[in-house]
N, CA, C and O atoms as CSV, one atom per row, in Angstrom:
chain,resi,resn,atom,element,x,y,z
A,1,MET,N,N,-13.925,-12.987,-10.210
A,1,MET,CA,C,-12.616,-13.127,-9.746
A,1,MET,C,C,-12.103,-14.343,-10.513
A,1,MET,O,O,-12.795,-15.355,-10.625
A,2,SER,N,N,-10.799,-14.225,-11.077
A,2,SER,CA,C,-10.291,-15.272,-11.840
A,2,SER,C,C,-9.809,-16.446,-10.946
A,2,SER,O,O,-9.659,-16.244,-9.741
A,3,GLN,N,N,-9.576,-17.583,-11.451
A,3,GLN,CA,C,-9.162,-18.716,-10.648
A,3,GLN,C,C,-7.757,-18.467,-10.065
A,3,GLN,O,O,-7.476,-18.875,-8.938
A,4,TRP,N,N,-6.919,-17.829,-10.795
A,4,TRP,CA,C,-5.500,-17.493,-10.264
A,4,TRP,C,C,-5.837,-16.617,-9.011
A,4,TRP,O,O,-5.371,-16.971,-7.927
A,5,ASN,N,N,-6.537,-15.610,-9.083
A,5,ASN,CA,C,-6.706,-14.649,-7.991
A,5,ASN,C,C,-7.255,-15.476,-6.634
A,5,ASN,O,O,-6.872,-15.226,-5.491
A,6,TRP,N,N,-8.161,-16.437,-6.968
A,6,TRP,CA,C,-8.816,-17.138,-5.885
A,6,TRP,C,C,-7.859,-18.062,-5.270
A,6,TRP,O,O,-7.827,-18.195,-4.047
A,7,GLN,N,N,-7.051,-18.728,-6.079
A,7,GLN,CA,C,-6.131,-19.725,-5.503
A,7,GLN,C,C,-4.936,-18.919,-4.756
A,7,GLN,O,O,-4.420,-19.418,-3.756
A,8,ASN,N,N,-4.571,-17.852,-5.184
A,8,ASN,CA,C,-3.395,-17.141,-4.493
A,8,ASN,C,C,-3.860,-16.144,-3.448
A,8,ASN,O,O,-3.045,-15.427,-2.867
A,9,ARG,N,N,-5.171,-16.091,-3.201
A,9,ARG,CA,C,-5.856,-15.141,-2.269
A,9,ARG,C,C,-5.123,-15.147,-0.898
A,9,ARG,O,O,-4.812,-14.092,-0.344
A,10,ASN,N,N,-4.858,-16.358,-0.373
A,10,ASN,CA,C,-4.407,-16.525,0.994
A,10,ASN,C,C,-2.885,-16.692,1.097
A,10,ASN,O,O,-2.380,-16.917,2.197
A,11,LYS,N,N,-2.131,-16.588,-0.025
A,11,LYS,CA,C,-0.714,-16.673,-0.104
A,11,LYS,C,C,-0.100,-15.583,0.707
A,11,LYS,O,O,-0.566,-14.451,0.577
A,12,PRO,N,N,0.922,-15.796,1.554
A,12,PRO,CA,C,1.590,-14.723,2.115
A,12,PRO,C,C,2.145,-13.743,1.251
A,12,PRO,O,O,2.724,-14.132,0.236
A,13,VAL,N,N,2.044,-12.365,1.532
A,13,VAL,CA,C,2.657,-11.338,0.735
A,13,VAL,C,C,3.705,-10.779,1.440
A,13,VAL,O,O,3.620,-10.440,2.620
A,14,ARG,N,N,4.799,-10.662,0.676
A,14,ARG,CA,C,6.146,-10.205,1.226
A,14,ARG,C,C,6.408,-8.638,0.569
A,14,ARG,O,O,6.631,-8.388,-0.616
A,15,LEU,N,N,6.337,-7.902,1.425
A,15,LEU,CA,C,6.584,-6.506,1.054
A,15,LEU,C,C,7.971,-6.001,1.586
A,15,LEU,O,O,8.329,-6.325,2.719
A,16,THR,N,N,8.703,-5.266,0.840
A,16,THR,CA,C,10.013,-4.691,1.147
A,16,THR,C,C,9.772,-3.693,2.261
A,16,THR,O,O,8.631,-3.299,2.503
A,17,LYS,N,N,10.888,-3.256,2.980
A,17,LYS,CA,C,10.746,-2.246,3.920
A,17,LYS,C,C,10.247,-0.892,3.234
A,17,LYS,O,O,9.380,-0.229,3.803
A,18,SER,N,N,10.713,-0.533,2.180
A,18,SER,CA,C,10.295,0.591,1.420
A,18,SER,C,C,8.700,0.533,1.088
A,18,SER,O,O,7.937,1.472,1.316
A,19,GLU,N,N,8.355,-0.575,0.578
A,19,GLU,CA,C,7.002,-0.781,0.335
A,19,GLU,C,C,6.022,-0.598,1.408
A,19,GLU,O,O,4.924,-0.067,1.245
A,20,ILE,N,N,6.506,-1.101,2.599
A,20,ILE,CA,C,5.745,-0.951,3.909
A,20,ILE,C,C,5.645,0.445,4.379
A,20,ILE,O,O,4.623,0.847,4.934
A,21,GLU,N,N,6.703,1.218,4.170
A,21,GLU,CA,C,6.762,2.613,4.493
A,21,GLU,C,C,5.767,3.297,3.519
A,21,GLU,O,O,4.939,4.063,4.012
A,22,VAL,N,N,5.774,3.105,2.289
A,22,VAL,CA,C,4.861,3.752,1.370
A,22,VAL,C,C,3.433,3.429,1.685
A,22,VAL,O,O,2.587,4.323,1.731
A,23,LEU,N,N,3.143,2.148,1.908
A,23,LEU,CA,C,1.846,1.585,2.189
A,23,LEU,C,C,1.259,2.324,3.430
A,23,LEU,O,O,0.101,2.740,3.424
A,24,SER,N,N,2.068,2.467,4.456
A,24,SER,CA,C,1.592,3.038,5.662
A,24,SER,C,C,1.240,4.517,5.536
A,24,SER,O,O,0.279,5.021,6.116
A,25,LEU,N,N,2.062,5.166,4.757
A,25,LEU,CA,C,1.659,6.644,4.527
A,25,LEU,C,C,0.572,6.791,3.597
A,25,LEU,O,O,-0.164,7.771,3.714
A,26,ILE,N,N,0.361,5.874,2.612
A,26,ILE,CA,C,-0.826,5.856,1.692
A,26,ILE,C,C,-2.098,5.658,2.534
A,26,ILE,O,O,-3.122,6.299,2.296
A,27,ALA,N,N,-2.008,4.755,3.523
A,27,ALA,CA,C,-3.043,4.409,4.385
A,27,ALA,C,C,-3.514,5.620,5.182
A,27,ALA,O,O,-4.672,5.652,5.599
A,28,GLN,N,N,-2.720,6.549,5.395
A,28,GLN,CA,C,-2.991,7.704,6.075
A,28,GLN,C,C,-3.669,8.744,5.150
A,28,GLN,O,O,-4.047,9.818,5.617
A,29,GLY,N,N,-3.819,8.448,3.895
A,29,GLY,CA,C,-4.455,9.425,3.015
A,29,GLY,C,C,-3.486,10.254,2.320
A,29,GLY,O,O,-3.931,11.189,1.655
A,30,ARG,N,N,-2.273,10.067,2.367
A,30,ARG,CA,C,-1.252,10.957,1.729
A,30,ARG,C,C,-1.138,10.666,0.251
A,30,ARG,O,O,-1.357,9.538,-0.191
A,31,SER,N,N,-0.800,11.675,-0.502
A,31,SER,CA,C,-0.599,11.640,-2.026
A,31,SER,C,C,0.762,10.991,-2.200
A,31,SER,O,O,1.534,10.848,-1.252
A,32,SER,N,N,1.030,10.605,-3.430
A,32,SER,CA,C,2.318,10.062,-3.726
A,32,SER,C,C,3.502,11.143,-3.535
A,32,SER,O,O,4.650,10.808,-3.244
A,33,GLN,N,N,3.101,12.443,-3.728
A,33,GLN,CA,C,4.025,13.450,-3.580
A,33,GLN,C,C,4.269,13.703,-2.037
A,33,GLN,O,O,5.407,13.867,-1.598
A,34,GLU,N,N,3.202,13.724,-1.281
A,34,GLU,CA,C,3.374,13.827,0.128
A,34,GLU,C,C,4.205,12.666,0.744
A,34,GLU,O,O,4.986,12.893,1.668
A,35,VAL,N,N,4.043,11.483,0.252
A,35,VAL,CA,C,4.827,10.279,0.687
A,35,VAL,C,C,6.237,10.518,0.282
A,35,VAL,O,O,7.126,10.244,1.089
A,36,ALA,N,N,6.520,10.982,-0.840
A,36,ALA,CA,C,7.867,11.247,-1.385
A,36,ALA,C,C,8.595,12.283,-0.507
A,36,ALA,O,O,9.757,12.122,-0.135
A,37,ASP,N,N,7.839,13.361,-0.196
A,37,ASP,CA,C,8.421,14.387,0.634
A,37,ASP,C,C,8.760,13.844,2.081
A,37,ASP,O,O,9.807,14.138,2.659
A,38,ALA,N,N,7.823,13.061,2.593
A,38,ALA,CA,C,8.085,12.563,3.949
A,38,ALA,C,C,9.207,11.425,4.001
A,38,ALA,O,O,9.790,11.179,5.057
A,39,LEU,N,N,9.456,10.806,2.923
A,39,LEU,CA,C,10.508,9.775,2.888
A,39,LEU,C,C,11.669,10.192,2.244
A,39,LEU,O,O,12.566,9.369,2.061
A,40,PHE,N,N,11.803,11.473,1.828
A,40,PHE,CA,C,12.930,12.067,1.150
A,40,PHE,C,C,13.348,11.181,-0.102
A,40,PHE,O,O,14.517,10.847,-0.294
A,41,ARG,N,N,12.348,10.847,-0.894
A,41,ARG,CA,C,12.550,10.132,-2.148
A,41,ARG,C,C,11.771,10.934,-3.306
A,41,ARG,O,O,11.109,11.940,-3.053
A,42,SER,N,N,11.890,10.472,-4.420
A,42,SER,CA,C,11.204,11.199,-5.562
A,42,SER,C,C,9.839,10.688,-5.653
A,42,SER,O,O,9.547,9.635,-5.087
A,43,LYS,N,N,9.050,11.303,-6.270
A,43,LYS,CA,C,7.656,10.859,-6.531
A,43,LYS,C,C,7.776,9.636,-7.405
A,43,LYS,O,O,7.052,8.664,-7.187
A,44,ARG,N,N,8.587,9.641,-8.305
A,44,ARG,CA,C,8.834,8.524,-9.168
A,44,ARG,C,C,9.093,7.222,-8.439
A,44,ARG,O,O,8.469,6.184,-8.660
A,45,THR,N,N,10.098,7.366,-7.524
A,45,THR,CA,C,10.388,6.224,-6.690
A,45,THR,C,C,9.200,5.702,-5.870
A,45,THR,O,O,9.008,4.492,-5.745
A,46,VAL,N,N,8.410,6.622,-5.318
A,46,VAL,CA,C,7.223,6.286,-4.657
A,46,VAL,C,C,6.314,5.501,-5.517
A,46,VAL,O,O,5.850,4.431,-5.125
A,47,ASP,N,N,6.049,5.992,-6.660
A,47,ASP,CA,C,5.095,5.453,-7.666
A,47,ASP,C,C,5.683,4.025,-8.082
A,47,ASP,O,O,4.896,3.110,-8.325
A,48,PHE,N,N,6.889,3.858,-8.154
A,48,PHE,CA,C,7.621,2.600,-8.446
A,48,PHE,C,C,7.235,1.634,-7.411
A,48,PHE,O,O,6.789,0.541,-7.760
A,49,HIS,N,N,7.369,1.948,-6.112
A,49,HIS,CA,C,6.956,1.129,-4.932
A,49,HIS,C,C,5.538,0.685,-4.989
A,49,HIS,O,O,5.163,-0.481,-4.858
A,50,LEU,N,N,4.711,1.825,-5.217
A,50,LEU,CA,C,3.308,1.631,-5.241
A,50,LEU,C,C,2.872,0.681,-6.280
A,50,LEU,O,O,1.962,-0.105,-6.016
A,51,ASP,N,N,3.458,0.682,-7.477
A,51,ASP,CA,C,3.153,-0.161,-8.593
A,51,ASP,C,C,3.535,-1.628,-8.093
A,51,ASP,O,O,2.761,-2.560,-8.312
A,52,ASN,N,N,4.603,-1.798,-7.495
A,52,ASN,CA,C,5.040,-3.056,-7.054
A,52,ASN,C,C,4.055,-3.643,-5.933
A,52,ASN,O,O,3.820,-4.850,-5.897
A,53,ILE,N,N,3.537,-2.821,-5.099
A,53,ILE,CA,C,2.631,-3.219,-4.156
A,53,ILE,C,C,1.257,-3.638,-4.805
A,53,ILE,O,O,0.645,-4.647,-4.455
A,54,TYR,N,N,0.835,-2.779,-5.772
A,54,TYR,CA,C,-0.343,-3.179,-6.414
A,54,TYR,C,C,-0.271,-4.617,-7.173
A,54,TYR,O,O,-1.238,-5.377,-7.220
A,55,LYS,N,N,0.904,-4.876,-7.718
A,55,LYS,CA,C,1.091,-6.133,-8.401
A,55,LYS,C,C,1.099,-7.318,-7.336
A,55,LYS,O,O,0.488,-8.376,-7.487
A,56,LYS,N,N,1.847,-6.997,-6.287
A,56,LYS,CA,C,1.961,-8.049,-5.176
A,56,LYS,C,C,0.616,-8.322,-4.570
A,56,LYS,O,O,0.371,-9.487,-4.257
A,57,LEU,N,N,-0.278,-7.398,-4.367
A,57,LEU,CA,C,-1.580,-7.541,-3.822
A,57,LEU,C,C,-2.663,-7.851,-4.858
A,57,LEU,O,O,-3.792,-8.206,-4.517
A,58,ASN,N,N,-2.283,-7.703,-6.150
A,58,ASN,CA,C,-3.300,-7.978,-7.241
A,58,ASN,C,C,-4.318,-7.046,-7.216
A,58,ASN,O,O,-5.472,-7.467,-7.285
A,59,VAL,N,N,-4.088,-5.714,-7.120
A,59,VAL,CA,C,-5.086,-4.686,-7.064
A,59,VAL,C,C,-4.829,-3.580,-8.147
A,59,VAL,O,O,-3.731,-3.553,-8.702
A,60,LYS,N,N,-5.725,-2.738,-8.443
A,60,LYS,CA,C,-5.621,-1.764,-9.496
A,60,LYS,C,C,-5.768,-0.378,-9.002
A,60,LYS,O,O,-5.538,0.518,-9.814
A,61,ASN,N,N,-6.111,-0.064,-7.817
A,61,ASN,CA,C,-6.277,1.196,-7.456
A,61,ASN,C,C,-6.078,1.335,-5.842
A,61,ASN,O,O,-5.912,0.303,-5.192
A,62,ARG,N,N,-6.092,2.536,-5.227
A,62,ARG,CA,C,-5.741,2.758,-3.845
A,62,ARG,C,C,-6.880,2.193,-2.936
A,62,ARG,O,O,-6.620,1.715,-1.831
A,63,VAL,N,N,-8.100,2.258,-3.413
A,63,VAL,CA,C,-9.184,1.763,-2.632
A,63,VAL,C,C,-9.038,0.250,-2.482
A,63,VAL,O,O,-9.137,-0.273,-1.372
A,64,GLN,N,N,-8.796,-0.479,-3.626
A,64,GLN,CA,C,-8.637,-1.861,-3.456
A,64,GLN,C,C,-7.439,-2.255,-2.689
A,64,GLN,O,O,-7.494,-3.234,-1.946
A,65,LEU,N,N,-6.284,-1.510,-2.827
A,65,LEU,CA,C,-5.125,-1.584,-2.094
A,65,LEU,C,C,-5.392,-1.583,-0.596
A,65,LEU,O,O,-4.969,-2.468,0.148
A,66,LEU,N,N,-6.121,-0.537,-0.189
A,66,LEU,CA,C,-6.304,-0.522,1.319
A,66,LEU,C,C,-7.234,-1.573,1.862
A,66,LEU,O,O,-7.046,-2.074,2.970
A,67,ARG,N,N,-8.230,-1.903,1.087
A,67,ARG,CA,C,-9.113,-2.982,1.437
A,67,ARG,C,C,-8.295,-4.386,1.604
A,67,ARG,O,O,-8.410,-5.110,2.592
A,68,ARG,N,N,-7.521,-4.635,0.576
A,68,ARG,CA,C,-6.668,-5.877,0.640
A,68,ARG,C,C,-5.621,-5.796,1.737
A,68,ARG,O,O,-5.339,-6.804,2.384
A,69,ALA,N,N,-5.063,-4.682,1.957
A,69,ALA,CA,C,-4.004,-4.552,3.075
A,69,ALA,C,C,-4.562,-4.804,4.340
A,69,ALA,O,O,-3.957,-5.423,5.215
A,70,LEU,N,N,-5.805,-4.301,4.481
A,70,LEU,CA,C,-6.552,-4.535,5.748
A,70,LEU,C,C,-6.960,-6.025,6.025
A,70,LEU,O,O,-6.850,-6.555,7.131
A,71,GLN,N,N,-7.470,-6.676,4.832
A,71,GLN,CA,C,-7.663,-8.089,4.986
A,71,GLN,C,C,-6.638,-8.931,5.338
A,71,GLN,O,O,-6.792,-9.920,6.055
A,72,LEU,N,N,-5.400,-8.508,4.767
A,72,LEU,CA,C,-4.209,-9.288,5.063
A,72,LEU,C,C,-3.525,-8.897,6.386
A,72,LEU,O,O,-2.566,-9.540,6.813
A,73,GLY,N,N,-4.016,-7.871,7.001
A,73,GLY,CA,C,-3.373,-7.486,8.299
A,73,GLY,C,C,-2.079,-6.754,8.143
A,73,GLY,O,O,-1.253,-6.673,9.053
A,74,LEU,N,N,-1.905,-6.138,6.768
A,74,LEU,CA,C,-0.743,-5.465,6.569
A,74,LEU,C,C,-0.636,-4.070,7.121
A,74,LEU,O,O,0.426,-3.471,7.288
A,75,ILE,N,N,-1.827,-3.613,7.386
A,75,ILE,CA,C,-1.995,-2.243,8.036
A,75,ILE,C,C,-3.103,-2.352,9.128
A,75,ILE,O,O,-4.135,-2.994,8.933
A,76,PRO,N,N,-2.836,-1.700,10.268
A,76,PRO,CA,C,-3.856,-1.730,11.257
A,76,PRO,C,C,-4.969,-0.770,10.994
A,76,PRO,O,O,-4.735,0.272,10.382
A,77,VAL,N,N,-6.207,-1.072,11.435
A,77,VAL,CA,C,-7.324,-0.265,11.309
A,77,VAL,C,C,-7.040,1.136,11.898
A,77,VAL,O,O,-7.531,2.120,11.343
A,78,GLU,N,N,-6.325,1.258,12.918
A,78,GLU,CA,C,-5.913,2.592,13.593
A,78,GLU,C,C,-5.311,3.516,12.669
A,78,GLU,O,O,-5.546,4.720,12.774
A,79,SER,N,N,-4.511,3.035,11.720
A,79,SER,CA,C,-3.897,3.828,10.727
A,79,SER,C,C,-4.908,4.710,9.973
A,79,SER,O,O,-4.482,5.739,9.448
A,80,PHE,N,N,-6.147,4.409,9.879
A,80,PHE,CA,C,-7.146,5.157,9.106
A,80,PHE,C,C,-7.578,6.389,10.026
A,80,PHE,O,O,-8.097,7.395,9.542
A,81,PHE,N,N,-7.333,6.238,11.336
A,81,PHE,CA,C,-7.787,7.287,12.203
A,81,PHE,C,C,-6.713,8.153,12.853
A,81,PHE,O,O,-6.976,8.970,13.735
A,82,SER,N,N,-5.391,7.915,12.333
A,82,SER,CA,C,-4.299,8.611,12.819
A,82,SER,C,C,-4.305,10.087,12.229
A,82,SER,O,O,-4.734,10.328,11.101
A,83,GLU,N,N,-3.888,10.875,12.925
A,83,GLU,CA,C,-3.647,12.308,12.590
A,83,GLU,C,C,-2.545,12.611,11.594
A,83,GLU,O,O,-1.417,12.192,11.853
A,84,THR,N,N,-2.751,13.270,10.524
A,84,THR,CA,C,-1.749,13.660,9.680
A,84,THR,C,C,-1.394,15.090,9.782
A,84,THR,O,O,-2.264,15.944,9.953
A,85,ALA,N,N,-0.133,15.374,9.681
A,85,ALA,CA,C,0.403,16.750,9.858
A,85,ALA,C,C,-0.083,17.598,8.532
A,85,ALA,O,O,0.231,17.226,7.402
A,86,ASP,N,N,-0.806,18.669,8.754
A,86,ASP,CA,C,-1.071,19.472,7.658
A,86,ASP,C,C,-0.313,20.711,7.543
A,86,ASP,O,O,-0.505,21.466,6.590
């Protein structure tokens, strides 16, 4: 882990309302397209928000994203066990 990552590890992360919505649905295991459909947005918009979340949390993929979001308390553990509509 780089020095920058280590020093900024405990800095508060501020997500926008849209980023929180996207993160919550991603935590339920939904794809970008499923998130877009649920939020009535384009997949490109969802991917834009997801990219911003990745940058703010300093992660590179969804697994790292979910681990970091859990560590920071951005998503509750219960969201991993919630039912999704199929």
